[in-house]
N, C-alpha and C positions, 0 to 999 in steps of 0.2 A: 765916509761912506762903508769903510771896511768896519767900522765898530757897528754899523746896522746890520750888515753879513754875519759877523761873528755872533750877535743876538740871535740872528735867524739859525745860524748853524747850532747854536746852544739849545734853542727852543726844539729845533728838529730832533736833537739828541734826547731831550728830555720825552718828547713824544714817543720815540723809541723804547725808553726805559719803561714808560708808562704801559706801552703795548705788551712788553716781555713780560711785566707783572701780571696784566691781564690774562696772557695766554689766549687771545682770542685771535684766530687766524685773520679774520677780517680786520680787528685792530692793527695787528702787526703789518698788514699790506697797506692799510691806511697810512701808517707811520712812514712807509717806503715810497709812498707816490708824492712826488713835490708838487706843490700848486704853483700857480701863476706867478705869486710873489717870489717865491724861491728861484722859479726859471729866471725871472727877470733880474735878480741878483747876481745870478750865476752868470747871465750874458754879460752884465757890467762887468764883473770880475774878469772874464776871458778879454773883454776889451783892454782892461787895465794892464793886461800883460803886454801890450804894445805901448805903454804910456811912455813918455820922455824921462819922467822921473824915476831914480832907482827905486826910492821908497816906495812909491805907489805900486812899481812892477812887484817888488819883493812883498808887500802886504797881500796883493792879489795871489800872488803864488802860493803864500803860506796858508792862505784862507781855503785855496781850491784843494790844497794836500790835505787839509783836514777835514774837509767835507766828507761825511759818510756816504753820500751817494750825488753824483752829478748826473742828470739825465743824458741819454747818449746824443740826443738831438743838439744839445748845448756844446758838447764836445765835438761833434761832427763839424758844427759851423765855424770853430775855432780852427780845426784842421783844414778848412777851405778857405781861411782868412787869406788875403792878399798882402799880408804882413809876414815875412818869413819868421821873424821874431815869435809871433803869437803862435804860429804853427808848431815851431821847435818846442815851445813852452808848453802848450797843451799837450804833446806827446810825451813829454817829462811828467806832467800831472796824471795822463793815463798808466804810465809805467810805475809810478811811485804812489800813486794816490791811496789814502786808506780808505778803502772800501770793505774790509773784512768784518766789520760789525754789521754793515747792512746786509752781506752775503750770509752771515749767521743769523740774523732775523729772519730774511727769506727762506733759509733752509728750515726754521724752526716753525715758520707759517706752513710750508707746505708738508713738511712732517705731520702737523696737526690736522691739515685736510687729508692727507692720506689714511691717516687712523680714525677720522671720524665719519659723521655722514652729512656734513655740510655741504650744499650745493649752492649753484648761482654766484660764484665768486671767480668763475674763468676770467672775466673781463678785468678784473683787477689784477690776477695773476699775470695776465697777458702785457698789460700796462707796465707791471714791473719788470717783467722780461724785456720789454721793447725799451726801457730805460737804461738797460745796459748790464742789469745783473745776471751771473750765471749761476746756474746750479746743474748738480749731478743729473745725467740724463735718465738714469734708472728712477730716480725720484721724480723726475718731472712726467715720466710715463706713468707712474703710479697715480700721480695726481690727476693727470688728464682722464685716465680711466675711471677714477672716483668721482669727479665732481663735474663732468660735462654732461649737459642735457641737449635734447634735439633741438632746441631754439640756439643753441650755441653753434651750430654748425656754419654759419658764415665766420664767426670767430675763429673756429677751428681752421678753416680754409685760410685765414690771414695767418696764422701761426704756420700752417704747413709752407707759406712761401718766406718765413722768416729766415735770417740769416744763421740764428743760432740752431745749433743741432739738437740742443734741449729742447727748445721750443717746437721743432718738427716732430721729435720724439712725442711729446706731449700732444701734439696733432694727430698722430697716428693712433696713440692708445684712447684719446678722446673720441675719435673716429669710429672705433670698433665698439666703444661704449654705447653710440647713438645709434649702431646697428645701420640700418638701411639708408639713413641719412648722412652717413659718413662714408658711403662705399665710393664714391668719387674721389674722395681726399686718399683714400687708401690707395686706389689704383694709381694716383698721382704720384704719391710717395714711395711706391713700388719701383720708380725710376730714380730716386734721389741718388745724389752723388756720394753720400755717407753710407757706409755698411749698417751702421747701427739703426739709423732710420729705415732703410730697406728692409731690415730685420723686422722692426715693429711692425712695418706695413704688411710684410707678408704673414706674420702671425696673426695681426687682425683680419686680414682677409680669409685666412685659413678658419679660423674659429667663427666666420661669419658663414661656412660653409662653401666658400669661393676655391676652386680647384687652382686658379692663378696664385693662390697664396702660398698652397703646398707646393707648386711648381718653383715658386719664388724662393722658397726654403732651401732647395737643393742647390742653388748657388753657393751656399756656405759650407757646402760639405767638404769645399775645396780651399776654404779661407785660411788666411796666415793667423788668423786668430783662433786660438784653442776655445775660448769662451763662446765664439761665434759657432764652431763646429759642432759643439757639445749642444748648444742650444738647437741647432737645424737638426742633428741626430735624434736628440730627446723628441721632437716635434713632429718629426716625420714618422716615428714608431708610434707616437700617440694618435697621429691621424689615420694612419694606414694599418697598423698592426704588423708591418714588414719591417725587416732588417737588413737582409741582402748581406750579412757578414762585415758590415762597416763598423769601424771603430774610429771616433774621433781624435784618438790617441796615437794611430798606428803611423808607420811611416808614409811619406806622401805616395811612394811609389806602390805600398800596399793598399792605401785607401782608394788608389783611383781605380781598380778593377771594381771596387763595391759601390764606388760613386758612379761609375757608369751604368751599371745595373740599376741603380736607384733612377737614373736619368731617363733609361729606357722604360723603365715602369711607368715613370709621370708623364711619359709622352703619351702614353695609351689612356683608356677610360678605367676610372675606378672610383670608388666612393669612400668619401671622408667619415670615417666611423668614430672620432674622438675631438679631442680640443687639444691644442696646445698650453700646457700649464707651465708653471713656474719652473726654470730651470734651477738644477743643483748646482751649476758651476758657480764659484765665488771669484769674483775680479779682486783680490786683494790688492792690486795696484789700479787705482780707478781711471788712470790717464791724464789726472788734473792736478793733483795734490797727495800729500803724505797721511792722508786721512787712515786711522788705523794702524799707523807705523810710527815709533818712537826711534830716535837716533842716539845712539850711545857711542862713547869712546871711553876705554879702560873701565867699563862697567857703570860709567856717569852718563846721566842724560846731558845731551847737547844742550849747550844755552843756546837762546834764539840768535845772539849776535855773533855766533860760531859759523864758521862755514859748514854747510850742512847739504844734504843730498837736494836735488833740485829737479823739476818736471818743466820739459820744455817741448812743446810740440809733440804732446803725447809720450816723451821717452825720458824715463827715469835716470838721471845721471848722478853716478857715485862720484863725490868731490875728491877722492885720492888722498885724505888726509888721515888716514887711520895710523895705527890699529883701532877699528871699532866696528859698529855693525848697526843695520837697519833692522829693527826686529818689530813682529806683529805684537799688537797689543793682547790679542787674544790666544788662547793655547787651541792646538788641532791635535786630532789623531785619526788614524785609517784615512788616507787621502791619496789621490795623484796631483802633485804638484808640476804645473808645467810652467817654465821659466824661458823667455826669450832674451838672449843676450848677445851683445856684440863688442868686440875688442878691436883697438885701432892699432895697437903695439904689441909685439910678440912676447913682451915683458908684462902683460897687463894683468895683474892677479888680483883676485877676489875669491868668491864662495858663496856658497848656500848652506844654511844651517838649518838641520831640523831636530825635533825632539829636544828642543833647550830648555833647561830648567834654570832659571837665574840663581845665583849664590848670593844670597841677602846678608849684608854683615860681613863678608868675607874680603880680604884685601885683593884687589884685582892686579896680581903681579904674576911674573912668568907665564905659563900658558893658562893662568885663571885670570888673565889680564881682561878678559871680557865680561867678568863677571857672571858667569853661567858655564854649564856643562853641556855640550852638545856633538851632534856629528856633523864634519863639515865637508861637502862635497866641493872639491877643487873648482875653480874657473881660472884657467890659464892656459892659452893656446899651446897645444902638444901635450898638455897635463889634464885637460878638463876629464872630472869623473873620478880622479885619485880621491880616496877618502882619509880623513884625519880625524881623530879623536881630540876634542878640546876640552881642557878642564878634566874633571873627575868622570868623563862619559866612559861606560863600559860597553863594549860591542864585541861580536865574535865574526871572523871572516873564514869561511868553510871548517867551522867548528873550533878554531883557534882564537884566543884572546888577540884583539887588534892593539899591538903595542902602540903605535903613534900613526903610521900611515899605511896605506894599501894603494899600490898603483894599480890603475886601472887595467883591465884583462885583454883590452885590444886597442888598437891604433885607428882614430877616425879624423878624417881631415876636418880642418878648423880652418879656412880662410879668414885673414884678418879684414875688418870693415863689413862682414857679412854676418847676417842674423843667424844665430844657432838655437836649438831647440834642447834644453836639459829637462829631462821628466824623470821625476822621483815618485817611486810608487812606495807607501808606507802603509803597511798593514800588519797588525799584532807583532809589531817588532822588527818585521822584517822590511829592509830598505833596497829596493832595487833601483839602480841607476841606469837611465838610458840617454845618449847622445845623440841627436840627429835621428833616434828611431832604434839605435843599436844599443844593446845591452853591453856596459862597459864595466860595471861593479855591482857588488851585493854585499849586506851585512846584516847582521842581526842585533839590535839594541834593545830597550827596554819597551815595555808595553804600557806605555801613559802617555797623556797629552803633553805637549810641549809647544812653544813658540817656533815660529820659522823665522829666519834671519837673512839677510844678505850681508855677507862681509865686506869691510871696507878695509883694503891695504893702501899702499903709496901709490896706486894706480888707478886711473879713470876707466870705467867700465860703463855701458849704457845696457838699460833693460826696457823692453818694450811690453812684456806680458808677464804677469805674475798670477796665474791662475789655478784656482783649487777645486779639485772634484772630489765632493766625500764619497767615499765607497762603504763605510761602515754601516751595519744594520741591513 
């Protein structure tokens, strides 16, 4: 039997390769949808995980681990098996199974749909999502908005009840696209347990002229997420033309008074004057993986088999095997960078680097061991906000050349095991450093683009948000 399944898996891979060459979103989606024969073979393999013979069990396990995509209903059946051996091995398949190729193909199909004009494929997109593949929520929303038709209302309602956050965001965006037919879906999703889904629903309702949408946005003015606060602030300004002195990057105590003014205003009668557009905020860390980042140690890219940064439950965890850094693939200039971090030990050492310029072809030794020049903002309980010049980076503090380090100008409480917010305002070479809303340091560097990085020392740190708000132009 294993030979038959191996052939099925091989043919499945060939269908994916052919679809990739074709670059048709429908062909890519079709390649990901398992037919009845594939499902039957997968079911047999799951049953073989409980076989008496070691060879049969091993062959079944190998085939399942190699499979590009196993339908979720097959895995769920295995998890509910009466045999504990099958349940344990299915959990291992879920943990280690190789679905990276399928997720890449799915992502490509959605990118093509988001960029094109093709409609009528929501049923196939939904089937892939229901098969267990995951996708970035923002991409899912763009696709839902682009391809949904009024006749998809029932399907969007089904996606609104899915367990996947991305599927529900797609439902909200699609419901906005079909306007009146999607109102009920949006109202239901305004009560969703996930913040990102509620935000999508609030934006949708507001853009369809519903006061409930604007009022829903007010919830996010006090969100722990800088991205959500910025999105709500931009949206409410566009909808009402009001401001009330609110800034999403102020300290919570300062934001509170302005937020209360917004809430009082939104309780009364008002007219929506505009629409919520695309937010300028950029989530450099997407909460799911290291997309957009590359891990380096001593200036060299870390190999896949080495210990690297991990994402677990939406938290980015530093492995603490440095010196090294996790740096953005892109360069940025003139921005506000908001980083939410947490340390569990008083000696937890790390940092945030800005204006980084890689030093190609030069030895990574001494203070050039990172293979680049940049300004580092220290992350270390009791010292967070101190500044360090790394490599050949040139900076001035109070008009004087920065020798190597500059202590922060004030003390700020940093309790262990609590989330703290470091905000860096970078504009025209000036860097201002705020810890939990308090100005703690500033320096003047160069006026040109550079990469952003998170330092890896010999300590473990956690990051929840890495958000960038462009301020240039």
